[in-house]
C-alpha positions as CSV (number, residue, x, y, z in Angstrom):
1,M,-21.0,-0.5,-80.6
2,H,-20.8,3.3,-80.2
3,F,-23.1,5.7,-80.7
4,R,-21.1,9.1,-82.1
5,D,-24.2,10.9,-81.8
6,S,-25.6,12.5,-78.2
7,N,-29.1,13.2,-80.5
8,Y,-29.9,9.3,-81.4
9,C,-28.4,8.8,-77.6
10,Q,-31.1,11.2,-76.3
11,E,-34.3,9.5,-79.1
12,M,-33.8,5.8,-78.1
13,P,-36.0,4.5,-75.6
14,G,-34.8,3.5,-72.5
15,G,-31.7,5.2,-73.6
16,D,-28.9,6.1,-70.6
17,S,-29.6,9.8,-70.4
18,G,-32.8,9.3,-67.6
19,E,-30.8,6.7,-65.7
20,T,-27.7,8.8,-65.0
21,E,-29.8,12.4,-63.7
22,E,-32.0,9.6,-61.8
23,N,-28.4,8.7,-60.7
24,L,-27.6,12.1,-60.4
25,M,-30.4,12.8,-58.7
26,N,-30.0,10.2,-55.8
27,S,-26.0,10.6,-55.4
28,K,-27.3,14.5,-54.6
29,K,-29.6,13.1,-51.1
30,D,-27.0,11.1,-50.2
31,S,-24.8,13.6,-49.5
32,E,-27.1,16.3,-48.5
33,R,-28.4,13.2,-45.8
34,S,-24.4,12.8,-44.8
35,D,-24.3,16.2,-44.4
36,R,-26.6,16.2,-42.0
37,R,-25.1,13.7,-40.4
38,N,-21.3,15.2,-40.4
39,P,-21.6,18.3,-38.2
40,K,-18.6,19.2,-39.4
41,L,-20.8,20.4,-42.8
42,M,-24.1,21.4,-41.7
43,P,-24.6,25.3,-41.8
44,D,-23.9,27.5,-37.7
45,N,-28.3,28.2,-37.5
46,L,-28.6,24.4,-38.4
47,K,-26.3,22.7,-35.7
48,M,-26.8,26.3,-33.0
49,A,-30.5,24.9,-33.1
50,M,-30.1,20.7,-32.9
51,L,-27.5,21.4,-30.0
52,E,-30.5,24.1,-28.2
53,R,-32.8,20.9,-28.6
54,T,-30.5,18.3,-27.9
55,N,-30.0,20.1,-24.4
56,R,-33.7,20.5,-23.9
57,T,-34.3,17.1,-24.3
58,V,-31.4,16.2,-21.6
59,K,-32.8,19.2,-19.0
60,A,-36.3,17.0,-19.2
61,R,-35.2,14.1,-18.6
62,A,-32.9,15.3,-15.8
63,L,-36.0,17.5,-14.3
64,R,-38.2,13.5,-14.8
65,E,-35.8,12.0,-12.8
66,L,-35.3,14.4,-10.1
67,R,-39.3,14.7,-9.8
68,R,-39.1,11.0,-9.8
69,R,-36.3,11.3,-7.0
70,W,-38.2,13.5,-5.2
71,L,-40.9,12.0,-4.5
72,R,-39.5,8.6,-3.5
73,C,-37.1,10.7,-0.6
74,C,-41.0,11.9,0.5
75,C,-42.7,9.0,0.6
76,V,-40.2,7.1,2.9
77,A,-39.6,10.0,4.9
78,W,-43.3,10.2,4.7
79,L,-43.5,6.6,6.0
80,G,-40.3,7.0,8.4
81,I,-42.5,10.0,9.6
82,A,-45.4,7.9,10.5
83,F,-44.0,4.7,11.8
84,A,-41.9,6.6,14.7
85,C,-44.1,9.5,15.5
86,P,-46.8,7.0,17.1
87,S,-44.9,5.8,19.3
88,V,-44.2,8.7,20.5
89,G,-47.7,10.0,20.9
90,A,-48.3,6.5,22.9
91,Q,-45.2,8.0,25.1
92,Q,-47.1,11.1,25.4
93,A,-50.4,9.9,25.9
94,S,-49.2,7.1,28.9
95,Q,-47.2,10.5,31.1
96,T,-50.8,12.5,30.0
97,V,-52.7,9.5,32.1
98,A,-49.4,8.9,34.9
99,A,-49.7,12.8,35.2
100,D,-53.8,12.9,35.6
101,E,-53.2,9.7,38.6
102,T,-50.6,12.0,40.9
103,P,-52.9,13.7,42.5
104,Q,-52.6,17.4,42.6
105,K,-54.9,20.2,43.0
106,P,-57.5,21.1,41.1
107,Q,-57.9,23.2,37.8
108,A,-59.1,23.0,34.6
109,A,-57.7,19.9,32.6
110,E,-57.7,20.6,28.6
111,V,-59.8,17.8,27.5
112,D,-59.8,16.7,24.0
113,R,-63.3,16.2,22.1
114,E,-64.1,12.4,20.7
115,I,-62.5,11.3,17.7
116,S,-63.0,9.1,15.6
117,G,-65.1,8.1,12.1
118,R,-68.1,8.1,13.8
119,T,-68.3,11.5,15.1
120,L,-66.4,13.2,13.0
121,P,-69.3,14.2,10.8
122,R,-70.9,16.0,14.1
123,N,-67.6,16.9,14.7
124,F,-67.0,19.3,11.0
125,L,-70.5,20.9,11.6
126,Q,-69.5,21.7,15.2
127,D,-66.5,23.8,13.8
128,Q,-68.4,25.2,10.9
129,K,-70.5,26.6,13.5
130,D,-67.6,28.5,15.6
131,I,-66.3,29.5,12.2
132,W,-69.1,31.6,10.6
133,L,-70.8,32.5,14.6
134,F,-66.8,34.3,14.9
135,P,-68.3,37.6,14.2
136,V,-70.4,37.4,17.2
137,Q,-66.7,37.1,18.9
138,L,-65.0,40.3,18.1
139,G,-68.9,41.6,19.3
140,K,-68.1,40.8,22.3
141,G,-64.7,42.5,21.6
142,R,-62.6,39.0,22.0
143,H,-60.2,38.4,19.3
144,W,-59.7,42.5,17.8
145,V,-55.5,41.8,17.9
146,P,-55.6,39.0,16.0
147,T,-57.7,39.7,13.8
148,I,-56.4,43.5,13.0
149,A,-53.1,42.2,12.3
150,I,-54.0,39.5,9.6
151,T,-56.8,41.7,8.1
152,G,-54.1,44.9,7.6
153,V,-51.0,42.3,6.4
154,T,-53.6,41.0,3.8
155,G,-54.1,44.7,2.6
156,A,-50.4,45.4,2.3
157,L,-50.1,42.6,0.6
158,I,-53.2,43.0,-1.8
159,D,-51.4,46.6,-2.1
160,A,-48.7,45.7,-3.1
161,D,-49.1,42.3,-6.0
162,A,-49.3,44.2,-8.8
163,H,-45.5,45.4,-8.3
164,D,-44.2,42.1,-6.7
165,T,-46.4,39.4,-8.6
166,P,-44.4,40.7,-12.6
167,Y,-40.9,40.0,-11.0
168,F,-41.9,35.9,-10.4
169,R,-43.2,36.6,-14.1
170,R,-40.4,37.3,-15.6
171,T,-37.5,35.6,-13.5
172,Q,-36.6,32.4,-14.8
173,R,-34.5,30.8,-11.4
174,F,-37.9,28.7,-9.8
175,E,-37.9,26.3,-12.3
176,G,-36.3,23.5,-10.7
177,F,-38.3,24.4,-7.7
178,N,-41.5,25.0,-9.2
179,D,-40.5,21.1,-11.3
180,V,-40.6,19.3,-7.9
181,F,-43.6,21.5,-5.4
182,S,-45.4,21.5,-8.8
183,G,-49.9,21.7,-7.6
184,R,-49.7,18.0,-8.1
185,N,-46.9,17.2,-6.7
186,T,-47.9,19.1,-3.7
187,S,-51.1,18.0,-3.5
188,L,-50.2,14.2,-3.3
189,G,-47.8,15.3,-0.8
190,M,-50.4,16.5,1.9
191,A,-53.0,13.5,0.7
192,I,-50.0,11.2,1.4
193,V,-49.3,12.1,4.8
194,P,-52.6,11.7,7.2
195,A,-53.8,8.3,4.9
196,A,-50.4,7.5,5.8
197,F,-50.9,8.2,9.5
198,L,-54.0,6.8,9.2
199,V,-53.1,3.4,7.1
200,V,-50.1,2.2,10.1
201,G,-51.6,3.6,13.3
202,H,-54.8,1.0,11.9
203,F,-52.2,-2.2,11.3
204,R,-50.1,-1.0,14.8
205,H,-53.5,-0.3,16.6
206,D,-51.9,3.1,17.7
207,S,-55.1,5.5,18.0
208,Y,-53.4,8.3,18.4
209,A,-51.9,8.3,15.8
210,E,-55.1,7.3,14.1
211,H,-57.1,10.5,15.5
212,T,-53.5,12.4,14.3
213,A,-54.5,11.7,10.9
214,L,-58.6,12.2,11.4
215,L,-58.0,15.7,12.5
216,A,-55.5,17.0,10.2
217,G,-58.8,15.7,7.7
218,E,-61.3,17.2,9.7
219,A,-58.9,21.3,9.9
220,Y,-58.7,20.2,6.3
221,A,-62.1,19.7,5.1
222,D,-63.1,23.0,7.6
223,S,-60.8,25.4,6.0
224,A,-61.4,24.6,2.3
225,I,-65.4,24.7,2.6
226,V,-63.9,28.6,4.0
227,D,-62.1,28.5,1.2
228,I,-64.6,28.1,-1.5
229,V,-67.0,30.7,0.0
230,M,-64.3,33.3,-0.2
231,K,-63.2,32.2,-3.8
232,M,-66.7,32.4,-5.0
233,S,-67.3,35.6,-3.1
234,T,-64.0,37.5,-4.5
235,R,-63.7,35.7,-8.0
236,R,-60.2,37.1,-8.0
237,L,-58.0,36.7,-11.3
238,R,-54.9,34.3,-11.2
239,P,-51.5,35.5,-11.9
240,S,-51.5,32.7,-14.9
241,D,-54.8,34.5,-16.3
242,I,-53.3,36.8,-16.8
243,A,-51.1,38.4,-20.3
244,P,-47.3,38.6,-19.2
245,N,-47.9,42.3,-19.9
246,G,-51.4,43.2,-18.7
247,D,-52.1,44.9,-15.0
248,F,-51.6,43.5,-12.5
249,S,-54.1,45.1,-10.2
250,G,-58.0,45.5,-10.4
251,T,-58.4,41.7,-10.0
252,F,-61.0,41.2,-7.9
253,F,-64.5,39.7,-9.2
254,S,-63.0,39.9,-12.5
255,S,-62.7,35.8,-12.7
256,H,-64.8,34.3,-15.3
257,K,-63.4,30.9,-15.5
258,N,-66.3,29.5,-13.9
259,F,-69.5,29.8,-12.9
260,S,-68.7,28.4,-9.2
261,G,-65.8,30.3,-8.9
262,T,-63.9,27.6,-7.3
263,S,-61.2,27.7,-9.0
264,T,-60.1,32.0,-8.1
265,S,-57.7,33.0,-6.6
266,F,-58.2,34.4,-3.0
267,P,-57.9,33.1,-1.1
268,S,-55.0,29.8,-1.8
269,G,-56.5,26.5,-1.4
270,H,-53.1,25.1,-1.0
271,A,-51.8,27.7,1.9
272,A,-54.8,27.0,3.9
273,A,-54.6,23.0,2.9
274,A,-50.9,22.6,4.3
275,F,-50.8,25.0,7.2
276,S,-54.2,23.0,8.9
277,I,-52.5,20.0,8.6
278,A,-48.9,21.2,9.6
279,T,-50.4,23.0,12.6
280,V,-52.1,19.0,13.6
281,F,-49.4,17.4,13.6
282,A,-46.8,20.2,14.9
283,H,-49.8,20.2,18.1
284,R,-50.4,16.4,17.7
285,Y,-46.3,15.4,18.1
286,R,-45.4,19.4,19.9
287,R,-42.8,16.9,22.2
288,H,-40.3,16.0,19.3
289,R,-38.7,19.3,18.9
290,W,-38.3,19.0,14.9
291,V,-42.0,17.8,14.2
292,P,-42.7,21.6,14.7
293,W,-39.8,22.4,12.2
294,V,-40.6,20.3,9.3
295,A,-44.3,20.6,9.8
296,Y,-44.6,24.2,8.8
297,G,-41.3,24.1,7.4
298,A,-43.0,21.7,4.1
299,A,-46.1,23.9,4.6
300,G,-44.0,27.6,3.6
301,A,-41.8,25.7,0.6
302,I,-46.0,24.3,-0.5
303,S,-47.8,27.5,-0.1
304,F,-44.6,30.0,-1.7
305,S,-44.6,26.7,-4.5
306,R,-48.2,28.8,-5.3
307,V,-46.2,32.2,-5.6
308,T,-43.9,31.3,-8.0
309,T,-45.9,29.0,-9.6
310,Q,-48.1,31.8,-10.7
311,A,-51.2,30.3,-9.3
312,H,-51.6,32.8,-6.9
313,F,-51.1,36.2,-5.5
314,P,-48.6,36.0,-1.9
315,S,-51.3,38.3,-0.5
316,D,-53.9,34.8,-1.1
317,V,-51.1,32.5,0.0
318,F,-50.8,34.4,3.2
319,L,-54.3,34.0,4.3
320,G,-55.1,30.8,3.7
321,A,-51.7,30.5,5.4
322,A,-53.3,32.3,7.7
323,L,-57.0,30.6,7.9
324,G,-54.9,27.0,7.9
325,F,-53.8,28.1,11.0
326,T,-56.3,30.0,13.4
327,I,-58.8,27.3,12.1
328,T,-56.9,24.5,13.3
329,K,-55.9,26.5,16.1
330,F,-58.9,27.9,17.5
331,T,-61.4,25.8,16.4
332,V,-60.6,22.0,15.5
333,L,-57.6,21.5,18.4
334,R,-59.2,23.5,20.9
335,P,-60.3,21.7,24.0
336,R,-63.9,21.2,24.6
């Protein structure tokens, strides 16, 4: 039966009009979905947003893969060094013993103090005594030249911090470098190196490698105590604590992050730790010419990353590196 009156069709319950409107709505939604799937039908701004999101995702995956590869390569390299360097140390020790057995004119021999897990606390306390009594040495007229040099360079860098730090805030050149040399990665690397020497030396019955690892731990602890005391005293803001257009001068005694002040900026604990550990390995394996280059090169890269990641000012890094080197060279490794 055919109905020519449209009003009759609309008034009938369950008529075809409601179904027709619903079908039209569904067709419209399907058309919108197909438009989204078809790049040619998308608006330009939507296509640009999706392309940018895709690029960010691809870049993030590439950076994560780069970090994983870097960590794997570093672990393999550190384990290789841990296996290779002990043999060099053993050869060096045998040469030292042979030289001692040959008759020669009596002279002041450099004898290292006893190094073991049992004597480590005693050695650490002796180190701290020497460190905090350093002003007494200055009073006797000793070590004035390096002290004045380090103080002068640090002061000049503090004056320049307000001018050079904003550059590292604005630039994006070091994004890949910062992802690889992040705070977590560098901390992990500095912990793995002495631990690898300790474990490999233990299983290979190589006391020289074990002693090197213990000295690295002792040097790190000595520099960490000085670093914490200075941080608590100066309470300097980190560059990351300052607004992008903020004032990078007048940063001392301004941090209120926590009561202790240990998470402040001056000096850099990473730089102090890196150069403490590097100085031990560079000294103990100095017969291998490449070891000091690798050790100090890695310490320099770690220290520089603290500036590019906006964790520290350049003056923080310089003083931390100077403290790590001098404490290790003239206290931990000083012949007793």
